[in-house]
N, C-alpha and C positions, 0 to 999 in steps of 0.2 A: 129369075133375076135375083142376084144377091143383094140384100138390103145393105145400105151404107152403114147403118147402125146395126150391130149384131152382138149376140152374146159370144164371148170368146173365153177360152180357158187361160189361166195364168201362164201356162206354158207357151202360149202363142205370142206373148208379149215379151219383147227383148228386155231383159233385166240389166240395168246399168250397174256396173261394178261387181259383176259376178266373181266369186272367189276362183283363183286360178286352179288348174288341175294339180292334184297331189302327186308328188314323186312316188313311184311304185315302191320304193324301199322304206316308206314310212309306215310302220306297223301300228296297229291299235291294240296290240296285246303286250302287256308289260311282262318283264322278267323280274319277279320279286327279289331274286337273289342280288340284284345290283342296287337295290334301294336300301337306305339306312335302317338298321334295327333300332327300335325305340323301347325304352323301359316305360311302358304305359303306367299311369297312376290314376287312381289309387290301386294298390294291390287288391286282388279279390279277397273278400272276407268269407271264410267257410260258413259262418253263420248266415250271411246274406244268401249264399248259394243254396244252403239247405232250406231257407225260407222260400226261395223261388221254386225249388223242387216241390215243396208242399203245395204252394199256390197252383202250380201248373198241373199237378196231379188231380186237382179238384176242378180245374177249368174245363168247360166244354170246348169242343172244336170251334163253335160259333164265338165263344168268348175270346179265344185266341185270335181269330181273324179280325175281330173288332179292334184289338190292340194295334193292328197293323195299319189302321186307317185314321187319318187326321182330316177333318173337314172344316172348311171356312165357316165362321159363325153366321155369315149371310146365307148359308145353305142348310143349316141344321139347327134344330130346336132342342132345348133340354128334354122334351118329351121323346124326341128321336133317340137321344142318348140313352134314356131310360129303357127304351125298347131294344135297341140294337147293340148296346154296350160298346159304343165307339170309344177308343182309348184316348183320343186327343182332339182338341179343336185349336184353331188359330184365328186371329183376326188378320185378314189380308189388308193390303195397304189402304183400301177404302172401305173397310168393314168396321163399323162401330157398334157398340151395344145398342140393341133395339133399333138398328138402322140409323143411328145418330153419330156421325163422325165427331161431333163436338160434345159428346156426352161427358158428364162430370166424372171424376175418379170414383165417386160413390156408385154410379151406375155401372162402371166396369166391374167393381167388386160385387155388386148385386148379381150381375149376370154370371160371374165366376162362381158364386154360391149356387146358383140355379143349375149350372152344368155339373158341379161337384155333387150336389144332392141327387141329381138324376143318375149319375154314375154309381152311386152307393146304394140306390134303392133296389133291392131284390129280395125275394122271399123263397127262392128255390134251394137255398143252402149252399150255393156256389160262392166263390170268393167275391168280395166287393173290391173292385180295382179302381182307385181314384183316377179321374180324368186329369190330363195335363194340358195346360193352355200355353201355346206358343205365340210370341209377338215379336215384331221387329223393333226392338229398342236399340237402334243402330247408332244414334248419337244423342243419347239420353232416352228417357221413356217417351219418345217423340210422337207417339200416337195420341197422347193424353193432353188435353188443354191444361196449360199451367205448368207443365213439367219443365225442368231445366233442359235446355238444348245446347249441347256442346258443338264445337266445330266438327265438320265431317272429317273422315280419315285422312284425306289428302293434306289438309292443314295440320293435323296431328302428326303426320309423317314428317312435316317440315320442322316441327318442334324438337324432334330427336330426343325425347325425354320419356323413358320407360316408366319412371316413377309417376309422372303425370298420367300416363295411360292407366296405370294400376288404380290410381285414385278415381279417375273417370269411370272405370269399370265398376268400382265399388259404389259410387254415387248412383250410377244408372241402375244397378241391381237393387239398391234400396228403394229407389223411386218406383221401380217395377213391382217389387214385392209389396209396397205400400198400397198398390191398387189391386192386390190379390192375385197377381199373375205369377206363373211358375218358371217361365222359360223364355229366353230371348234368342232370336236368330242373329247372333253376332258373337264374335267379330268376323268381318270379311278379311281374308288374307290374300286376295288376288294380287298378283304381281303384274300390273297392267303394262303392256308393251306398245299399245297403239291408243293414243289419247282421244281418238274419235269415238271410242266406246262411251256410251252414256252412263256407265257405272264407274268411270275413272275416279270420281271423287270418293268412292267407297274403298279405294286402295290407299295404303300407306305410302307406297313407293313403287317405282319401276324397277328397283333393285331388290333382291331378296333379303338383303342384310337388315333393313328396317323392319319388315314383318317378322323376321327371326328374332329381333330384339324386343319387339312389342307383343308377340303372340302370348308368351307365357305370362307377361305382366297383365294383359287384358283378361285372360282366363282367370288368373288369380284374383283380380279385382271383382269380376262378375261372380265367381263361384266361391271365393275364399281360398286360402292357402291349403293345398292338398296335404293330407295326412296330419292335419291339425283339427282341433274342435271347431274351428271357424269354417271348415270346408262344408259348403252347402248348408250352412246354418240359416236361421230365419232371415238374416239380413242379406242373403244372397239368393241368386236364381241360377238355373241351369243355363250354361252357355252353349252356343253352336259355332263350330269352326266351319267356315264356308268360303267358296264353293269348290268342293273337291271334284276335279282337279284341272287346272289350266284355264280357268275362266278368264284370265287376263291376257290370253294369247290369241284371241279369236279374230284378229285383224280389224278390230273396231266394230264388230258386229255382235249385237246382243244375241245370245243363244247360238253363237256361231261355232266354228270348227277351229281348234288349235292344231295347226299342222306343223309339228316339230318332232324331232327325234326323241326317243325315250330319255336320253341323257339330258337334253334341254328341259324336258318336262320335269325331270328330277332336280336338276341343278338350279333352275330358275323358278319354276312354278310351285314346287313343293314348299319353298319359302319357309314359313313359320309353323307348318303342321307338326313336325317333330316336337317343337317346343310346346305347342298347344297340348299335344297328347301327354307329354311329360308333366304338364301343369294340371292335367286331370280333366280336360274338356270331356263332357259327357255326351255330346252329340256332334255329328258331322253332317253337313248338308251336301248331298250330291249336286253337281253342277248341271244346269240346263245344257251346257255346251258339250261339244264332242271333242274327242282326241283322234285325229287322223280318220275322221269319218264315222266313228262309233260314239253314240251318245253315252255320256258318263253314267247316267242312271241305269244303263244296261251293261256296263263294262266290268265283268266279273274279275278280270285280272287285276284291276286297280282297286275296286271296292273291297273285294275279298282277299285277293292275293297279296296286294301291297298294304292296304290300310289295316285290315283285320289280322291277317296272318303274319306278315313281315313286321308291321309296326305295332302289333299287339293291341290295337284299339279295341276296348271291350264295352264301350257305350253303344249307342245305336245310330244308324245312318238314316236320315230323313231325306225325302225328295224335296225338290223345289216345286213351285206352283204348277201342278199337273205335268211336271217334267217327265214322268214315266210315260205319258202318252206319246212322247216323241221318240221313244225307243222303237227300233225297227220291229215291225210286226205287232205293235201294241196300239191301244187306244187309251183315252183317259179312263175308261171304264173296265179295262182288261189288260193286265200286264204281268203275267207270271214271270216273264223274262227278267224284269227289274228285281223282283224278290229273289229269284234264283241267282242273280248277279251279286246280291249283297245288300240291296235296299231293305231296310227293316220297317220303314213306315212310309206309306204313301202320303203325300200332301195333295189334297183334292179340293177343287173349287167347282161348284156347279150343282145343279139340281139332281144329278143322276148318281150320287155317291152310293146309293143302295145297289145300283148295278155293279159298281166296283166291288162292294162287299159280297154280293151274290156270286159274281164271277170268281173272285178270289177263293171263296169257300168251295165252290165247285172244283176249282183247280187243285185245291188241297185234297179233296175227296178222291179225285181221279188219279192223284199221284203226280200231276204235272208240276206242282210245287211239292217237293218231298216233305214229309212230316218233320224230318230232322231240321230242314231249313226253316220251316214255320216255328218250331220250338226254339231254335237259336234266335230268331228275330224277337219272339215274345220274351225270351229270357233276357235279352239285352234291354228291352224296354222296361221290364219289371225291375231289373237291376238298378237302372237310373232312378226310377220312381222311389225305390226303397232308399237308395243313397240320399235322395233329396228329402227324405222324411215325409213324403206325402201320405203315407199310410197312418202316420201318428198325429199329424198336425191338424187334422179335421178340416172343416169348411175354410175357404179362403179368408172369410171375415174373422175367423177365430184365431188365426195365426198371429204370432207375436208382433209382426210389423204391419200387417194388413189393417187398413183403416186409419193408420197414423199419417194422415194426409199432410201433416206439417213437414214430413220429409220430402214431399214433392215441392221442388224449388226452394228447399231450405236455404237460408242465407249462406251456409258453408258451401253448398253445391253451386250456387250462383257465383260465389267468389272464385270457386275452382274453375267454372266455365269462363269467367272473365280472365283469369290467369291463362287458360288455354288459348283464348283469343290472342292475347299478347304474344305468346310463344309461337303461335302457328303462322302468323303473317310474315311475309318476306319482303324486305325493302329492295326493289330492283334498281331504283334510280333515286338520287337525291343531289340536286345541284345547289346545296347550301340552304334549302328552304326549310327543311325539317330539322329540329322540332319547332313548331310554331309557338308564338307567345300567346298564352290564354287571355292576355289583356288586349289583344288586337280585335279589329273588326273583321269577322270571318263570315264569308258567304259559303253556305253548304248547298250544293246543287246535285241534280240527278235524282230521279224517282227512287232509286235503290237506297238512298240515304234514310228514307222514312218508311220503307217497306220491309218489315221483319221477315216475311216469307221469302223474299229474294235473297237475303243474307243467310237464311236457314237452309234453302235449297229443298231438294226432294226429301221424302220421308219426314215431313214436318206437318203433323196433324193429319194431312192427307198423303196418299201415296206419291203423287207427283208434286205436291206442295204448291200447286198453282192457285193464285187468287185467294189465298187464305188471309183474312183481314188481321190487322194488328190486334184487334180485340180478342183473337183466338190465342194470343200470347200474353195473357194478363200479367205474368211474372217476368216478361222479357222487356227489352229496351231496344229501340231502333238505334242505328248508328247516329242519326241526326240528334236523337234525344241525348245520347251519351256525349256528343260534342257540345250540345247546348249546355249541359251541366258543367262540363269542364271549363267552358268559356265564362259562364256565369260565375263560377268559383274563382276565376282569375281576374274578374273585373272587366272583361271584354264584352263584345256584342256579337251575337250569332244570329244570322238570318237564313231561313230555308227557302229556296226557290227551285223547284224541280227543273225549270227551264234555264236556270242560271242568270236570271234578270235581277237588276238592282237599281236603286236610286242613288245612293251614296257609294262611291267606289270603295270596295273592300280592300283590306290589307292583304288578304289571301283568299283563295277559293279552294274548297275541298269538293271534288266531284266524285260521287259514288255511282258506279254504273257496272254493267256486266250482264252475264247470262241470266235469263229467266229460269225459274225452277223446273226441274225435270227429274225423272227417275229412269230406270232401265227401259230399253226399247225406244221410248220417246226421245231419249237424250242422245242417241247415236247421231253423228253428223258426217257430212261428206268430206270435209276438210277442217283445218284448224284456223280458218280466218274468222275473226270475231265479227266484223261488220261488213260482210260482203254486200249487203243490200241497204241496210239502214245505217246511214252515216250521221245520225243526229247526235250521238254522244261525241263523236270526233269533231263535228262542227261546233259543239258547245265548248269543248276544250280549246280548240283553235281560236274561237271568238274571245274567250276570256284571256287567253295568253296574248292575243293581239292588242288587247286593251291595257297591257302592261301589268296584269295581275298575276302574281305567283300562283301557279296551279298545282295542287296536290291531287293526284288521281288515286282513288281507292277502287281496285278492280275486283269484282265478285265473280268467281267462276268455279266450275267443278273440275277444271283441268287447265293446263297451260294453253294459251291461244296466241295466235299471231296478232300482236297489237303494236307493231312497230310504229305505225302512224300515231296511235294514241300515246305511246311513250314519248315520241318526239314532241307532241303537243303539250307535254306535262313537264313541270320542273322537278317533281318527285312522283314516283310511281310505286304503289304498294300492291302486291299480290295478296289479297285478303282471303282468297279461296272462298269457302262457305263458312263464315265464322259462327253462325248460330244466332242466338237471341240475346247476346250480351254486348250491345253496341258500345258500352262504356269501355270495353277492352280495346276497341279500335281507337277511341279518343285517347286512351292512356299512352299509346305509342306516338301520337301525332303532336302532342303538346308538351311543353316544359311544365315544371311545377310553377305555381304562382311566384315563388322566390327566384325563378330564373334557372334553377338547376334542372338537369335531365332526370326525369322520373324513371324511365326504363330504356335500356338500349335494346336493339333488335337481336333476337335469338334465332329466328326462323331461317332455315337454309333449305333451298329447293330439294325436295325429294323426287321431283320429276324434272327432266331437262326441259328448258323453255325453247320453243321453236324460233328459228331465224326466218323460216319460210312457212307459208300456210300449208304446203304439201309435205312437210317433214312429219309424216304420220308415225313412222317407226323411228324413234329418236332416243336410243338407249346407249349408255356408255360402252357396252360391249360390242356395239354394231360397227361394221367397217365404215370409215368415212364420217365418224361422229363429229358433227359440227353444229352445235346448238348456238343460239344467241346467248343464253346463260346456262352453264353446265349444272348438272346435279351437284348439290353442295354450295351453290352460289347464294350469297346474301350479304348486303351491305350492313354496316353498323354505324352508329354515330362516332364510335372510337376509331373505326377504320373505314373512312369514306373512299369513294372512287368515282371517277368521272365516266359517264356513259355518253359517248358521242352521238352524232346524228345517225339514225338507223335508216337502212335502205327500205323504202316503202313500195318498191316495185314488185308487183305480182309476177310470179314466174310465167314464162310463155306457155301457152296451152291451158292456163288456168282461167282465162277470160270466160266469164259466165254471163249468161243472159238472165232473164227473170226466172223466178222459182218455177220449177216443173213438178214439184210435189206439193199439192195444195192441202191435202189432208193425209197424214201418214203417221202410223204408230200413235194415234191419239193426239197428234200435234199439228198446229198450223205453222206456217212460216212466221218468223218474227215480225211483229207489227201488223199481222193480218187479224181480221175479226170475223166472228161467226154470228149471223143474224137469223132469227127464227120468228116468224109471225110479226115482223116489225120491231122486235126487241133484240138488242145486242146482248149475247149471252157470254158471260165470263166463263172460261174453261169449257165452252161449247156444251154446257149443261144448263137446263132450266126450262122455263115455259115462256113463250111469247105468243099472245093471242090464241089462235086455234092450233098451235103446234107445241108439243111437249118433247123435250130432248133429254135422254138419259144415256149414261155410259153402258156399254155392253162389251163382252169379251168375244174376240174372234181368235187371233193368234196369240194374244197376250192380254193381260188384265186391263180392261177398259180401253182397249186400243181403237174401239169403234163407237159409233153413236146410233142409238135407236130413235127414230122420229115417228111420232104418232099424231095423226091429224084428227081434230074434232070438227073441222070446218075447212074451207078453202084457205090455204096459206102457202107461203114459200119459205124455204131455207136458202141462205146464200152465204158465200164467202166473199169478203171484200179485202182488196189489197190496199196498202197505205197510199199508193200512187199508181197512176196508169202504167200498165205493163205492155211491152212491145213483143207480140208473138208473131209478127209478120214473117220472120224467118222460119219459125216452126210451122207456119201455115203452108209454106211452099213445098213441104215434103209430106210423107205419109205419117204424120204425127196426129194422134188422136187424143181427145179427152177421154180418159179411161176411168170408169167408176166400178169399184167392187162393192157389191150390195147383196142383201138378202131380203126378199119380199115375204113377209109373214101374213099379210092380209091386204087384199086389194081394196081400194077405196072408191068413193063416188067421183065421177068426173075424170077428166084427162090428167095424165102425169106427163110433165115436160122437164127436160134438162136444158139449160141454156147458159149463155155468157152475156156480159153487158159492158158497155162503156159508160161514161158519165151521162150521156143523153139517149142511149138506145140499148134495147135488149133484143136478143134473138134466141128463140127457144125451139127445141126439137121434140116432137111427140114421141114418147117412149112407152106408152101404156101397155101395148101388146108385148113389147120386148121384155119388160121387167116381169111380166106375168108368166113368162115361158117356163121358169123353174122355181115355183114357189117353195119356200122353206129351205132353199139351198143357197150357199154363198156362191156367187157367180160374178161375171164381169161383162160390162158392155163398153163399147168404144164408139165415140162420135168423132170422126176426123175433123180437124179444125177447118178444113176447107169448106165444110158445110156452113159454118158461121160466116165465113168470108163470102161465099157464094150468095148468101142471103143478105149481104150488105153491111155486115158488122165490120167496123174498122179495127182490125186485129193488131194495130200498133198502139191502141189506146184502151186496152182491156182493163177495167177497174174492178169488175165483178166477174171473176173467172169461173164461177160455178153458181147456178141457180137451180133449185129443185122445187117444183110446184106440184101440189096435189090437193085432193079433196077429203072430205070427212070419211073416216074409217081406214084410211091408208096407214099401214104399219110397215115401215121400211127401215132397215139398218144399213149404215154406210161404213165401210172399213177403210177404203183407200180411194183417193181422188188424185189423179196425176196426169201429166202429159207424157206420152211415150209412143214408140214406134210399133205399129201393128203390120205384120207382113201380109195378111190376107187381103187381096184386092176387094174393094167395095165400091158400089156404084150408086147407091141410093142413101139419102140422109133420113134417118129416123124411121118411123113407122109408115112414112108416106110411100 
């Protein structure tokens, strides 16, 4: 008899929204001759090349292989660097010095010294090659507490100001160099075509023209002007142009497949790469994504044929986070194909980097990786290290800018960030309400008003930017604080109420709301509807407006979203995108000066089209039937106002959705849901509650899963903000599907259940989860099991409960409802 609960493969589960079949005529092999030739800068210096020749002649084969490997600081120690002569380290999104994401700048520099010292310690007479440290300074030196945080790229694209971009690049480089770091993984030049992608906010525009205008300016700001003494001077760091190529065309799926012709890849997605190469970018990051089915990290025709041969790029190509492991025939620990395709440096995270080193060394010795290809990769890496002056400048702490922490959040940098906020916001609607008088009685509502992390978005202190306290932004200012200062200076009164409550009726209300922080993978979404389930923001806007209060909506988001109802409920609507940590910049645009004159008029113009419908996923000016709510280039000003009539709030037929069917996916809960462990509510689903400890763990992507370790009997559960009706789902072959890995069995039974407000129903799974220890696998419990045992499936408040005993060590990657085709007849282990 087949058990009703069983281990099933991922292939047995129908995947919703699978990518359609590719047309047969879409090739993944580029024709370099149809791509533009580029005059790469700087020109090669014969003295530098001779110096490289001398270094390489004295390096051992092991030394050379070490240069090809970059390891996350969470996986490698300075002692390892001393032994293995690894050429580079990076701090991943959630990797801080000594395991502390909130480490001080001094600690960052201290660890940089330790890695540098280890790389230079040798007594065998072979060359000492300084290590290089890469970091994601993508909107300021955003990993470091106290640094200036600029708006994310989507807002900067709306500013349409290359000079501003150049200044931001220079300020970011200086704050990065001040912490002793050498290299930033920025800028992103993705030309995003589907706004469901969680990295949309990293893109300047859906049109290639803005990245083309910005690329050279940003590279010049970060690295200094090429062919001048300022190029890679101590005030600058090495830049990375990413992600090559086509990362913005994956149909809204992170690490997905861009299925386009070579001409579209060239004309749209190449975007600003020629300008970046001409400006002297010294590194290019290969994309996680594929082009017509072939992973970019293994596409020789593009990495070598186009980028290196046709466009003459002579810096080095670095991979993304274990991206080489996704190349056909490869693993994270072995991928000769990526090196042979043109990747020069692996980016590796995990404990097994020594296996990658050993396998690569063996592949060189066997000839699988030709010696000429190895030497070319090493030459490129050494060329950049020499150009950046790393051989001469000594320890990070001894370099001219290092340790000058006064540059971190320097007044001039914060003023620049405040200016960037002013220029990057777009006024979508204004029915004569703005600018407000600072002498008025102002109500500020919405939790986003006083939550800097929500305004900053992902890549802000932590990778996903979730639940970072305001105290982690000591040099920043929330939007509420900026408004309070402006109103105080104007003689008015400002009151903050997250729920929008008041005692004395205000003259106007400013409601700050929007998306919660996210980064790649976690930020992907199924459609562009902002508030499909949680209507609390909309209800607040409507309530205030119904009381006759002029309502100004400030919308925080990493992409345009369908907010027709929210726009209708507002008298003025501002697309603030992700403005960063300078909330006063928002206030600058909302208020008059105390003397009544207008302080600043609106400059921001949409660099992405704004959807009229929640299913307008692909909404770009070149597309047939282009029909947005607000077109690219739209933006109101005080000098040129316009009326926005009542917008249609009707959801398209076929888009009616029931309750959430993905409970835990890509490291994320549905909006409004909570994660409990051992009786404690854990922010970000990480922490300790009673006898249960929860930490992040990697499966398909960085920290997309959670490891749960029991020291006693305890339960983990997910709670929805209101009862969910799964009665319809219970009538078919829909199951609760859990993807998991058992590392250690515990004492006592293990159960998985669901619950309502007054009842819980659990299924025993002890034997099932023990079937494949140490492997990621999947189990499925049909919802009919819970209904059969008496649970009211129309009132589910706790859709997942996992109980266990002391010693149990279990990781969870995905929890969802889905269809399973295999007939089953028994529930659980019974």
